[in-house]
C-alpha positions as CSV (number, residue, x, y, z in Angstrom):
1,M,64.7,-22.0,-24.1
2,E,63.0,-23.6,-21.3
3,V,62.8,-20.7,-19.2
4,F,61.3,-18.6,-22.1
5,K,58.6,-21.2,-22.1
6,H,58.3,-21.4,-18.9
7,V,57.5,-17.5,-18.6
8,R,55.2,-18.0,-21.8
9,N,53.1,-20.2,-20.5
10,L,52.5,-18.1,-17.4
11,I,51.7,-15.1,-19.5
12,N,49.4,-17.4,-21.0
13,K,47.9,-18.4,-17.8
14,G,47.6,-15.1,-16.6
15,L,45.7,-14.3,-19.7
16,L,43.3,-17.0,-19.0
17,I,43.0,-15.9,-15.6
18,A,42.3,-12.8,-16.5
19,L,39.8,-13.7,-19.2
20,L,38.3,-15.9,-16.4
21,A,37.8,-13.1,-14.0
22,V,35.8,-11.0,-16.9
23,F,33.4,-14.1,-17.2
24,M,32.8,-14.8,-14.0
25,I,32.2,-10.5,-13.5
26,T,29.8,-10.1,-16.5
27,T,28.1,-13.5,-15.8
28,I,27.8,-14.1,-12.0
29,T,27.6,-10.2,-11.0
30,P,24.3,-9.3,-12.5
31,Q,22.9,-12.0,-9.9
32,F,23.9,-10.0,-7.3
33,V,22.4,-6.9,-8.5
34,H,18.7,-6.5,-6.4
35,A,15.8,-7.2,-8.8
36,E,14.2,-3.7,-8.1
37,E,17.1,-2.0,-9.1
38,S,17.0,-3.5,-13.0
39,L,13.5,-2.8,-13.2
40,T,12.3,-0.8,-16.1
41,I,9.1,1.2,-15.4
42,M,8.4,3.5,-18.3
43,A,6.3,5.3,-16.1
44,E,6.9,9.0,-14.7
45,A,5.6,7.5,-11.3
46,A,4.8,4.1,-10.2
47,I,4.6,2.0,-7.0
48,L,3.9,-1.8,-6.0
49,V,2.1,-2.5,-3.1
50,D,0.9,-6.2,-1.0
51,A,-2.5,-5.8,-0.9
52,E,-2.9,-7.0,2.5
53,S,0.0,-5.4,4.5
54,G,0.4,-2.1,2.7
55,K,4.4,-3.3,2.5
56,I,5.8,-1.1,-0.7
57,L,7.5,-3.9,-2.8
58,Y,8.8,-1.3,-5.7
59,E,8.7,2.5,-6.2
60,K,9.4,5.1,-8.6
61,N,8.8,8.7,-8.0
62,A,5.9,7.8,-5.8
63,E,5.9,11.1,-3.7
64,K,5.3,13.2,-6.5
65,P,2.2,15.1,-7.1
66,L,0.9,14.4,-10.7
67,G,-2.2,14.2,-12.7
68,V,-4.5,11.6,-11.3
69,A,-7.0,11.8,-14.1
70,S,-10.1,8.8,-14.0
71,M,-8.6,7.4,-11.3
72,T,-10.1,9.8,-9.2
73,K,-13.1,8.2,-9.9
74,M,-12.4,5.6,-6.6
75,M,-12.8,8.3,-4.2
76,T,-16.4,8.6,-6.1
77,E,-16.8,5.2,-5.8
78,Y,-15.6,4.5,-1.4
79,L,-18.2,7.8,-1.2
80,L,-20.9,6.0,-2.8
81,F,-20.5,2.5,-0.6
82,E,-20.3,4.8,2.3
83,A,-23.6,6.7,2.0
84,I,-24.8,3.3,0.9
85,K,-23.9,1.5,4.1
86,E,-25.5,4.7,6.1
87,G,-28.6,4.3,4.5
88,K,-28.6,8.0,2.8
89,V,-28.7,6.7,-1.0
90,T,-30.4,3.5,-2.2
91,W,-29.2,1.3,-5.3
92,D,-32.5,1.5,-6.7
93,Q,-33.2,5.5,-6.0
94,E,-33.6,7.4,-9.5
95,Y,-31.8,10.3,-10.3
96,Q,-32.9,12.9,-12.6
97,V,-30.8,14.4,-14.9
98,T,-30.0,17.5,-14.8
99,D,-28.6,20.6,-17.5
100,Y,-25.0,19.9,-16.5
101,T,-25.0,15.9,-16.2
102,Y,-27.1,16.1,-19.8
103,R,-24.7,18.9,-21.2
104,I,-21.4,16.5,-20.0
105,S,-23.6,13.4,-21.6
106,Q,-23.7,14.1,-25.0
107,D,-20.3,15.2,-25.1
108,M,-18.5,12.1,-26.7
109,R,-14.9,12.7,-26.7
110,L,-15.1,12.3,-23.2
111,S,-15.9,8.9,-21.9
112,N,-19.8,8.9,-21.4
113,V,-23.1,6.9,-21.8
114,P,-25.4,9.3,-23.2
115,F,-28.7,10.7,-20.9
116,R,-31.9,11.6,-22.2
117,E,-32.7,15.5,-21.1
118,D,-35.5,14.7,-19.3
119,G,-34.5,11.0,-18.4
120,S,-34.1,9.5,-15.2
121,Y,-31.4,6.2,-14.0
122,T,-30.9,4.6,-10.7
123,I,-27.9,4.7,-9.3
124,K,-27.1,1.0,-9.6
125,E,-26.6,1.4,-13.4
126,M,-24.7,5.0,-13.2
127,Y,-22.6,3.6,-10.8
128,E,-22.0,0.2,-13.2
129,A,-21.1,3.1,-16.4
130,M,-18.6,5.0,-13.8
131,A,-16.8,1.9,-12.8
132,I,-16.9,-0.1,-15.8
133,F,-16.7,2.5,-19.1
134,S,-15.1,5.4,-16.8
135,A,-18.8,7.8,-17.6
136,N,-18.3,11.0,-16.9
137,A,-21.5,12.4,-16.7
138,A,-22.9,9.2,-14.9
139,T,-20.1,10.2,-11.8
140,I,-21.6,13.7,-11.7
141,G,-24.9,12.4,-11.5
142,I,-23.6,10.1,-8.5
143,A,-22.1,12.8,-6.9
144,E,-24.9,15.1,-7.3
145,T,-27.6,13.1,-5.4
146,I,-25.1,12.2,-2.3
147,A,-24.1,16.0,-1.6
148,G,-26.8,17.9,-3.8
149,T,-24.3,19.7,-6.0
150,E,-20.8,18.6,-7.4
151,S,-19.1,21.7,-5.5
152,E,-20.6,20.5,-2.1
153,F,-19.8,16.6,-3.3
154,V,-15.7,17.8,-3.7
155,Q,-15.9,19.2,0.3
156,L,-16.7,15.4,0.8
157,M,-13.9,14.2,-1.1
158,N,-11.2,16.6,0.4
159,E,-12.6,15.6,3.7
160,K,-12.1,11.7,3.3
161,A,-8.8,12.2,1.4
162,K,-7.7,14.1,4.7
163,E,-9.2,11.1,7.2
164,M,-7.6,9.0,4.8
165,G,-4.1,10.1,5.1
166,L,-3.6,10.8,1.3
167,E,-0.9,12.7,1.6
168,E,-0.8,15.8,-1.2
169,T,-4.1,15.1,-2.5
170,T,-6.3,17.9,-4.0
171,F,-9.8,17.3,-5.8
172,V,-11.2,19.9,-7.5
173,N,-14.2,17.6,-9.7
174,S,-15.9,14.3,-9.1
175,T,-14.3,12.5,-12.0
176,G,-10.8,13.3,-12.8
177,L,-11.4,14.9,-16.2
178,S,-9.7,18.7,-16.5
179,N,-12.0,21.3,-15.1
180,S,-11.3,23.0,-18.8
181,S,-13.2,19.9,-20.4
182,L,-16.8,20.9,-18.1
183,M,-18.1,23.6,-19.8
184,G,-17.6,26.4,-17.5
185,M,-19.8,24.3,-15.6
186,H,-17.1,23.4,-13.0
187,P,-17.1,23.0,-9.3
188,E,-17.8,26.2,-7.5
189,G,-14.6,27.3,-5.5
190,T,-12.6,25.7,-7.8
191,K,-10.9,27.3,-11.0
192,E,-11.6,26.4,-14.3
193,T,-7.8,25.2,-15.1
194,A,-7.6,22.9,-12.0
195,E,-6.9,19.7,-12.1
196,N,-7.1,16.8,-9.4
197,I,-3.4,16.0,-8.1
198,M,-2.5,12.6,-6.3
199,P,1.0,11.0,-5.9
200,A,1.1,7.7,-6.6
201,R,1.6,6.4,-3.4
202,S,-1.5,8.2,-2.5
203,V,-3.5,6.4,-5.5
204,A,-2.0,2.9,-3.8
205,K,-3.3,3.9,-0.3
206,L,-7.0,4.9,-1.7
207,T,-7.0,1.5,-3.7
208,K,-6.2,-0.3,-0.8
209,I,-8.5,1.5,1.5
210,L,-11.5,1.3,-1.0
211,L,-10.4,-2.9,-1.6
212,D,-10.5,-3.1,2.5
213,D,-13.7,-1.4,3.4
214,Y,-15.4,-2.3,0.3
215,P,-14.0,-5.6,-1.6
216,E,-17.5,-5.7,-3.9
217,V,-16.3,-3.0,-5.7
218,L,-14.4,-5.7,-7.7
219,E,-17.6,-7.5,-8.6
220,T,-18.1,-4.7,-10.9
221,T,-14.6,-3.3,-11.4
222,K,-14.2,-7.5,-13.3
223,I,-16.9,-7.5,-15.4
224,P,-15.5,-6.8,-19.1
225,L,-18.5,-5.9,-21.3
226,K,-21.9,-4.2,-20.2
227,M,-24.5,-3.4,-21.9
228,F,-26.2,0.3,-20.5
229,R,-29.7,-0.2,-21.0
230,E,-30.0,-3.2,-23.0
231,G,-32.4,-3.4,-25.3
232,T,-34.0,-0.1,-25.5
233,S,-32.9,2.3,-27.9
234,D,-30.6,3.8,-25.8
235,E,-28.2,0.7,-25.6
236,T,-24.9,1.7,-25.1
237,R,-21.8,-1.0,-25.3
238,M,-19.2,-0.5,-22.3
239,E,-16.3,-2.4,-23.0
240,N,-14.2,-2.0,-19.7
241,W,-11.1,0.5,-20.2
242,N,-9.1,-2.3,-18.2
243,S,-8.0,-4.0,-20.9
244,M,-5.8,-6.5,-18.7
245,L,-8.9,-8.0,-17.6
246,P,-9.2,-11.6,-18.4
247,G,-10.7,-11.6,-22.1
248,L,-9.3,-8.5,-23.4
249,I,-6.3,-7.5,-25.6
250,Y,-4.3,-7.0,-23.0
251,E,-4.8,-9.6,-20.2
252,Y,-3.2,-10.6,-17.4
253,E,-4.1,-14.0,-14.9
254,G,-5.5,-12.8,-11.7
255,V,-6.3,-9.0,-12.7
256,D,-10.0,-8.4,-11.4
257,G,-9.5,-4.3,-11.0
258,L,-9.2,-1.5,-10.9
259,K,-9.2,2.1,-12.0
260,T,-7.8,3.3,-15.4
261,G,-7.1,7.3,-16.3
262,S,-6.2,9.3,-19.0
263,T,-6.1,13.3,-19.5
264,D,-3.8,15.9,-21.7
265,F,-2.9,17.0,-18.5
266,A,-1.9,13.3,-16.8
267,G,-1.5,11.2,-19.6
268,Y,-1.4,7.5,-19.1
269,S,-2.4,6.0,-15.9
270,F,-3.8,2.9,-14.2
271,A,-4.5,1.6,-10.1
272,G,-4.6,-2.4,-11.1
273,T,-5.0,-5.1,-9.0
274,A,-4.5,-9.0,-9.2
275,K,-4.9,-11.7,-7.0
276,R,-3.2,-15.3,-7.7
277,D,-4.6,-17.6,-4.9
278,D,-4.0,-16.2,-1.4
279,T,-1.5,-13.3,-2.7
280,R,-2.8,-10.0,-4.2
281,F,-0.7,-6.6,-5.5
282,I,-1.7,-3.0,-5.9
283,A,-0.3,-1.7,-9.1
284,V,0.2,1.9,-9.9
285,V,1.6,4.1,-13.5
286,M,1.4,7.1,-13.8
287,G,2.0,8.9,-17.1
288,A,3.0,5.5,-19.0
289,V,5.3,6.0,-22.3
290,D,6.4,3.8,-24.8
291,S,9.7,2.9,-26.2
292,E,9.7,5.9,-28.3
293,G,8.8,8.1,-24.7
294,A,5.1,9.0,-25.6
295,G,2.5,8.2,-24.0
296,S,0.1,5.6,-25.3
297,Y,-3.1,3.3,-24.0
298,K,-0.9,0.1,-24.3
299,A,2.2,1.8,-22.3
300,R,-0.3,2.2,-18.9
301,F,-0.7,-2.0,-19.2
302,D,3.0,-3.1,-20.1
303,A,4.4,-1.0,-17.2
304,T,2.0,-2.4,-15.1
305,R,2.4,-6.0,-16.3
306,V,6.4,-5.7,-15.3
307,L,5.4,-4.6,-12.0
308,F,2.9,-7.6,-12.0
309,D,5.3,-10.0,-12.7
310,Y,8.1,-8.8,-10.5
311,G,5.5,-9.1,-7.7
312,F,4.4,-12.7,-8.6
313,D,8.0,-14.0,-9.6
314,E,9.8,-12.7,-7.1
315,F,8.3,-12.1,-3.6
316,T,6.3,-14.4,-1.2
317,K,4.7,-14.7,1.9
318,E,7.6,-16.0,4.2
319,E,7.8,-16.4,8.1
320,L,10.2,-14.8,9.2
321,I,10.3,-15.6,13.3
322,P,7.6,-18.2,15.2
323,A,5.1,-17.4,17.4
324,G,6.9,-17.5,21.2
325,Y,10.2,-15.8,19.5
326,Q,12.5,-14.5,22.5
327,F,15.5,-12.6,22.6
328,K,17.8,-14.3,23.7
329,E,19.4,-10.7,25.1
330,Q,16.4,-10.1,26.6
331,D,13.7,-12.5,27.1
332,T,12.8,-11.1,30.2
333,L,12.0,-7.9,32.2
334,E,12.7,-7.1,36.1
335,V,9.6,-6.9,37.9
336,E,9.0,-4.5,41.1
337,K,7.3,-5.3,43.9
338,G,6.2,-9.5,42.6
339,V,6.1,-12.3,44.1
340,E,8.8,-12.9,41.1
341,E,11.7,-10.6,40.1
342,K,11.6,-11.0,36.4
343,V,8.8,-12.5,33.7
344,A,9.1,-13.8,30.7
345,I,8.3,-12.1,27.2
346,A,7.6,-13.1,23.7
347,V,6.3,-12.5,20.5
348,K,2.3,-12.9,20.6
349,E,1.9,-14.5,17.3
350,P,3.8,-15.8,14.5
351,V,5.7,-13.0,12.1
352,T,4.7,-13.5,8.4
353,M,5.7,-10.9,6.0
354,M,5.7,-10.2,2.0
355,I,9.3,-10.6,0.9
356,R,11.5,-11.1,-2.0
357,T,12.2,-15.0,-0.9
358,A,15.9,-14.1,-1.2
359,D,16.2,-11.2,1.0
360,K,14.9,-13.8,3.7
361,E,18.3,-13.5,6.0
362,L,18.8,-9.7,5.4
363,Y,15.5,-8.8,7.7
364,Q,16.3,-8.2,11.3
365,P,14.3,-7.9,14.4
366,E,14.7,-5.6,17.0
367,L,12.9,-5.0,20.1
368,V,11.4,-1.4,20.6
369,L,10.2,-1.4,24.6
370,D,6.7,1.1,25.3
371,D,7.7,3.5,27.5
372,S,4.6,4.2,29.0
373,V,4.5,0.2,30.2
374,V,7.8,-0.3,30.5
375,G,10.0,2.0,33.0
376,N,13.3,2.0,33.1
377,G,13.3,-0.7,31.8
378,K,11.1,-2.8,34.1
379,L,7.9,-3.6,34.9
380,E,6.0,-2.9,38.4
381,A,3.3,-6.0,39.8
382,E,1.0,-6.5,39.6
383,V,1.4,-8.0,36.2
384,E,-1.4,-10.0,33.8
385,E,0.0,-12.0,31.6
386,G,-0.3,-11.0,27.7
387,L,1.0,-7.5,28.8
388,V,1.8,-6.1,26.0
389,V,5.1,-4.3,26.7
390,G,6.3,-3.6,23.0
391,A,7.2,-4.5,19.7
392,I,9.4,-5.8,17.5
393,Q,10.8,-4.0,14.0
394,F,12.1,-5.3,11.1
395,T,15.1,-3.7,9.4
396,K,16.8,-5.2,6.2
397,T,20.3,-4.7,6.0
398,E,20.7,-4.6,2.6
399,G,18.8,-3.1,-0.1
400,P,16.1,-0.7,-0.4
401,E,13.1,-1.1,1.8
402,Y,10.2,1.1,1.1
403,G,8.3,0.8,4.6
404,Y,4.4,0.7,4.5
405,L,1.9,2.8,3.0
406,S,0.5,3.8,6.5
407,G,3.7,3.5,8.8
408,N,3.7,0.9,11.0
409,E,2.1,-2.3,9.7
410,N,5.5,-3.7,10.3
411,K,5.4,-3.8,14.8
412,I,4.7,-6.8,15.5
413,E,3.7,-6.9,19.4
414,V,6.1,-8.2,22.0
415,A,3.9,-9.3,25.4
416,T,4.1,-10.7,28.7
417,T,4.1,-15.2,29.2
418,E,2.7,-15.1,32.4
419,S,1.0,-13.5,35.2
420,V,3.6,-12.2,38.6
421,E,1.0,-11.0,41.3
422,R,2.2,-7.9,43.6
423,A,4.4,-9.1,46.9
424,G,2.4,-9.0,50.0
425,W,3.4,-6.3,52.5
426,V,5.7,-8.7,54.5
427,S,7.5,-10.2,52.0
428,L,8.4,-6.3,50.7
429,S,9.8,-5.4,54.0
430,L,11.6,-8.4,54.4
431,R,12.9,-7.7,50.3
432,S,13.7,-4.1,51.8
433,A,15.3,-5.4,54.8
434,G,17.2,-7.9,53.1
435,G,18.4,-5.4,50.1
436,F,19.1,-2.8,53.6
437,L,21.8,-5.9,55.3
438,S,23.2,-6.7,51.9
439,S,24.0,-2.9,51.6
440,L,25.6,-3.1,54.8
441,W,27.6,-6.2,54.3
442,D,28.7,-4.6,51.0
443,D,30.2,-1.5,53.0
444,A,31.4,-3.4,55.3
445,G,33.5,-5.4,53.1
446,T,34.8,-2.5,50.9
447,F,36.0,-0.7,54.0
448,V,37.8,-4.2,55.2
449,K,39.5,-4.4,51.8
450,E,40.4,-0.3,52.0
451,L,41.8,-1.2,55.7
452,F,44.0,-3.6,54.8
């Protein structure tokens, strides 16, 4: 009987161990699943980017070209700021309404502030209507002011897109509307059925470039409500379509821009940006849907909220290596024809990166020497202090790593920490003679060994 009791106890213990194993698998294992793999972004495409460095923190179908809708207007904004900077346009410059812009402005199915047929409007008030209320006729008016016609402006847009490196991007109008909504007045050289196309990654890149070059855009995009031509019979209420702004229905702490977009072709999209303390993120969602799979105004903000929460909750700026860091396996380079035979090399500046705190130990630095400076692993004197000889490139040993919007932002310069003068001809001659004698001695030693 005692034997049977002992066996029964072992069986019970085995069951207990099995139950504990199941418990550990179901409760502990998820902690090791990468957070980005558990994100549920209800959109056809999405991307989250550190606005400072351009480091991509998450992406989904981010290279797939999709309808961009009114997020297009960020390119129009960029070209407007550029034209003002170059003195080609001024904020108080008056625009005279054309038949094209008048007719578009009267279509209240589109986002618009209505123009008078014989009216004139300043560039500043049209810009505010575009940036806050996504006013389409006002956008076309800006395009006509800068380039003469919207057709010419579209050429500028596509040229600038190539200059910026916006891949898979095609602009056919200045607004992001479907060409079919332009009453047969769509830009010359484009088809009536054509649409503006961009992948989420290119939208994020355009957003970053706009913020980098003209951060003042946020002074307007953060305005939740403004009256167009306030106090006149033409007064129009402009509530910002970005409902994540403070005080609006889907407000989110730190949001101050940037541009929504929606058409039947593109669905509901949003290029948003939010800043808390010294951290700013850019989030782009395209073709957002709700839990039922239907596109909706709210869905794009729900998806953006998930991305921003992921960024602010999971990521911090971490110092991965300090200034002066040296690789143990290669902390010097050989120097030919110098008074010293070696020179020390080190990282010039401390290296900080926006990463998930839990992933800090997964980033490994790798030294990549510049072959155009370092030939066969050597330098030739004279060598100046601070000579850049290569860079450190980080690789992540586990989990997804999406890279950067522009590709090379994670390369940190490695340089010489001291100078090495070129040796005089006497020293070089003696060194050469010494090398020759040493070679003879080695050869003689080899001969003696073989002899005996």
